[in-house]
Phi, psi and omega in degrees: 000136181245124188227144170254131182244119175260117191244181182239340183256116186283000175291341177304335180283347168270110190302332183279349192286154181301314177305314180298322172304312178305318188290319178301315182296318183293324175287344172294342180267000183239158168294318181215123187232117180233122185253141177233130175222158173285145188212162184286324179222157174296121174213151176227147182213124170279110186273336171196187186293337175239019180231121176246147177233142181227131171256130181251131182255176178180159176295329180216187184287321180292322173296321176296324184282326175291325171299322177293315176309303187299319183280330179290315186297318174299315170305313184302316182294315192290312187266012175054058179287136175266336189221146160234131180240143185221145185266036186197139173257011184252244194286315179293321178295328179287329171296316185291317175304315179297313182301308179306315182290322182295316187268347182058046170249176182292153175232115164249136174253140179254105182245118177258356180158177184240115174288170181290129188293134157258161182305316187288313177306310181304314184292316168315307180298317176301336182278314196275323195291320176297341187267354178290138179279339167202152182229133184247130173222172198267331187221165176287328182299310179291324170305320180302308185302309182302321185284319188284317190267336185244356178071022187279136175296135182307323186290345179272350184261131170245128177263119173232100171302147180292132180278146183221132172255124178272139183305144179289359181273006170307138178251134176290329173246119183294148186273097186266140180237139182046214178254016184294159177235113191259113159273132185244146166210139185231127182164179178281146180268094178225163191298317184304339179282343177050040182289344174302325181296328181289319184300310180305309180299324174309310184308324175281314182301317192285354175286337171256339189222087176306329184288355188284137172225152177246114180258125187250108185248121175140176176212173189160179182290341179277350189309314184298315181298313174300317184299313187296320170306308178301330178281312185302327183263009181059048185243016190297337176276343183256335179244122190240136177253127181248005177065186180284136180234141179285327187232112182255023184285333185278335169292314171303318187286346186252355178268162179254322177212146181253135179246134178220120179235033181292151178276343182202139171203165173267272165228094189295122180297337185280346171294304182302317185286327177301311179303316179288348169267359172083024173282135166287145192244123175249120176216159174289158181292071179205180171053240182274000175302134186076354178243307173259321173251110183255132190294130170087345186258302184225019185175177176238119184253124179242162182285157186299143177052031184261095185292318180300321182289317184292312171315319179288325181290315176302313182290316179302315181297318183297322193269350188230098184297321185291324176290326176301307185293313182308309185290327176294314184295319184287328178294325180290324177296311173308310181311313190288345179268356178300152179300147181283161177302328178293317177294315178307309180303315173306316191289330171306306177291335172299320179290323180289325180292331172300323179288317190274350182269337182219057187288142179060027168278134184308153177295000000 
C-alpha cells in the first residue's frame, strides 16, 4: 500500500518527536507513507527510508489548505498513491475527499471526536463523512454516532483505541508528601476541558477538607481566566498551576485521584495514562466513559458540567480509602486489557485495506 496522510500536528516534522516515531511505525506497514501537515514554514523531513513528512506554509488557513491540496495531488500522481487518509472531517477532510475522488483512490477518515458544530463545519462533515471508504475511530461511542447521525455502514468502521505506553517510572507505591490529598488534571487549558468546574468544586471541597489540593498540569488560552478564578475564590494555596511538562509521570505518582471534566473528548489519552498508574478516576460522561471507565467499577462517571456531582464524588473518594483502592486497582486492570501495540497496528492496516479494496463505493 502507498499512503498519503493529511495531518494537523506539525511536530511530526521533528524526527525526535513522539509523533514522528509513531508515523514511522505506521509506515512500516506500507510500501510508501507520506504525511503532509500545515506548518509555520516550508519543511520536509525523511523520517525513514519509506516515510516522508512535509510541512506546508501559507499566509492564512485557506492558502495552507490550497498548498496542501497541490502538494498532495503531485505526490499522488508521482508516487502512485493508493489511499489518502486524513485526521479531520472538516476542512482538511474536504481536501482529502476531493483528492480521492479526482484520483479514484481510497479515502480513510480518522475521527477522534466532534468539535462544537458551527454551521459550515456541520455542512462539510455531513458531506465528507458518508463519502469515506473506511473510517477509523477511537471508541464504540463515536462509532454509534457515525452510524446513527451520518448513516455510515458499520462494516466501514474500524474501532482502534489510541495506544498509550505508560512511563517505566511508574511506581507501585506513590511518592506522597505531607498530609496533602492531590486531585490531578492534565491537558490543554481550553474551554472544552471545563477545568473551571474543578476550581468551583474545590471551593466547596476545601470547606470540609483543608488538605485537598488541585494540581493543574498544562497550558493554553484559558490559563489567565482560570488563575483569576482561583484568586477570586481565595484558593491560591489549594490550586496549583504547573504549566506544560514533558514528563508527567511524577505528577501521576504523587496524585490520589485523577479528574477529567471535559464537555467533549474522543478517547482521552490522559485517562488511559491515569489508569495505567492505578489512579482512581472521576470523569464526565463522554469519550471513553462507559467503555473503558465504567461507573462504580473502575471510576466514577458524572454528568456533564455537574458541579454538585463532582463535589460529591471528590469528597466521597477523599473519605473512603477502600473505594479509592478498589477503583484504582480496577482501572489498572482495565489498562492491562487494552489492545497491544501489535493489535493496534493490525487494525490500522485493516482499515486501510477496507479503503483500498473498494474505493469510491457509495455509502
